[in-house]
C-alpha positions as CSV (number, residue, x, y, z in Angstrom):
1,P,-0.1,-0.1,0.2
2,A,0.9,3.5,-0.4
3,Q,2.4,5.3,2.5
4,A,-0.3,7.2,4.4
5,A,-0.1,10.8,5.4
6,G,1.5,10.9,8.9
7,G,2.7,7.6,9.0
8,V,-0.7,6.0,9.9
9,T,-1.9,3.0,7.7
10,I,-4.7,0.6,7.9
11,Y,-2.6,-2.4,8.5
12,H,-5.0,-5.5,8.6
13,V,-8.8,-5.9,8.8
14,W,-10.4,-8.7,10.2
15,F,-14.1,-8.6,8.6
16,D,-15.6,-12.0,9.2
17,G,-14.7,-13.2,12.7
18,P,-14.6,-16.8,13.6
19,G,-17.5,-18.7,14.1
20,S,-21.1,-17.9,13.6
21,D,-22.3,-14.3,13.5
22,N,-24.6,-14.4,16.4
23,R,-24.1,-10.7,17.4
24,S,-22.6,-11.7,20.8
25,N,-20.0,-9.2,22.0
26,A,-17.4,-11.5,21.7
27,S,-18.4,-12.3,18.0
28,L,-18.6,-8.6,17.4
29,N,-15.2,-8.0,18.8
30,A,-13.4,-10.5,16.5
31,E,-14.2,-8.1,13.7
32,W,-11.8,-5.3,13.8
33,V,-9.5,-3.0,12.1
34,Q,-5.9,-2.6,12.8
35,I,-4.2,0.6,12.2
36,K,-0.2,1.0,12.2
37,N,2.1,3.9,13.1
38,T,4.8,3.6,10.6
39,S,6.6,6.8,11.9
40,S,9.2,7.2,14.7
41,T,7.0,9.4,16.7
42,A,3.6,9.3,18.4
43,I,0.6,10.5,16.3
44,S,-2.6,12.2,17.6
45,L,-5.7,10.5,16.4
46,K,-8.2,13.0,18.0
47,G,-11.2,13.5,15.7
48,W,-10.0,11.2,13.0
49,I,-12.6,8.9,11.5
50,L,-12.6,5.2,10.5
51,K,-15.6,4.3,8.3
52,D,-17.2,1.8,6.0
53,V,-18.9,2.4,2.6
54,S,-22.2,2.7,4.3
55,N,-20.8,5.5,6.4
56,H,-21.0,3.7,9.7
57,R,-18.4,6.0,11.5
58,Y,-15.9,5.6,14.6
59,T,-14.5,8.9,15.6
60,F,-11.3,8.4,17.7
61,P,-11.1,10.1,21.1
62,N,-8.4,12.0,22.5
63,V,-5.8,9.4,21.9
64,K,-2.4,9.1,20.3
65,I,-0.8,5.9,18.4
66,G,2.8,5.3,19.6
67,A,5.8,5.3,17.5
68,H,6.0,1.9,15.5
69,K,2.7,0.8,17.3
70,T,-0.4,-1.0,16.3
71,M,-4.2,-0.2,17.5
72,K,-7.3,-2.3,16.7
73,V,-10.8,-0.8,16.4
74,H,-13.3,-3.3,17.5
75,T,-17.0,-3.4,16.7
76,G,-18.3,-4.4,20.0
77,S,-17.9,-3.2,23.6
78,G,-14.8,-3.3,25.7
79,R,-12.5,-1.1,27.9
80,D,-10.3,1.0,25.6
81,T,-6.6,0.6,26.1
82,A,-3.5,1.9,24.1
83,G,-3.8,-0.9,21.7
84,D,-7.4,-1.6,21.6
85,K,-10.4,0.7,21.0
86,Y,-14.1,-0.3,21.1
87,Q,-17.0,1.3,19.1
88,N,-19.5,-0.2,21.5
89,R,-22.0,-1.3,18.6
90,R,-24.4,-4.2,18.8
91,A,-24.4,-5.0,15.1
92,Y,-21.7,-5.8,12.6
93,V,-19.9,-2.8,10.6
94,W,-17.8,-4.4,7.9
95,N,-19.5,-6.5,5.2
96,N,-18.0,-9.9,4.6
97,T,-18.6,-10.0,0.8
98,S,-17.0,-6.5,0.1
99,D,-16.4,-3.2,1.7
100,T,-13.8,-0.6,2.2
101,A,-12.4,0.7,5.4
102,T,-11.2,4.5,5.0
103,L,-9.3,6.5,7.6
104,T,-9.6,10.3,7.5
105,K,-8.2,13.1,9.6
106,A,-10.5,15.3,11.5
107,N,-10.4,17.8,8.7
108,G,-11.7,15.0,6.3
109,G,-8.4,14.5,4.7
110,K,-8.0,10.7,3.5
111,V,-5.3,9.0,5.5
112,D,-5.6,5.4,4.0
113,A,-8.1,2.9,2.7
114,C,-8.4,-0.9,2.5
115,S,-10.8,-2.9,0.3
116,W,-11.9,-6.4,0.1
117,T,-14.1,-8.8,-1.7
118,T,-15.3,-12.5,-1.3
119,R,-11.8,-13.6,-3.0
120,D,-10.3,-12.5,0.4
121,P,-10.7,-15.0,3.1
122,S,-11.9,-13.6,6.5
123,D,-9.2,-11.1,7.0
124,K,-6.9,-9.1,4.7
125,Y,-3.6,-7.5,5.1
126,C,-3.7,-4.0,3.5
């Protein structure tokens, strides 16, 4: 993938978690998008947005992603940590058949995107 602005990229998407899609919190949290900071400095994600083609949006709170660190954004509920954020949704976001995860800055500028289709298994490295 092209290097994204600010050194942050969408690194890995697990759009079809293992097991049946039964809307349990464990199943919802098995669906996630992992972003990666490829730079040597921490980057603020405050106000950045992660969205799908249907415009389901997750807005990052006042958090930073550390230098050379990754962060997963899970669909379900949980306690936010440095490496895991939770959208607190009760329904799936990422379509299994095809979808695009797009990361934008607070000002709307596109940072990165990752698309998949049924040709991909249950996850995709971007």
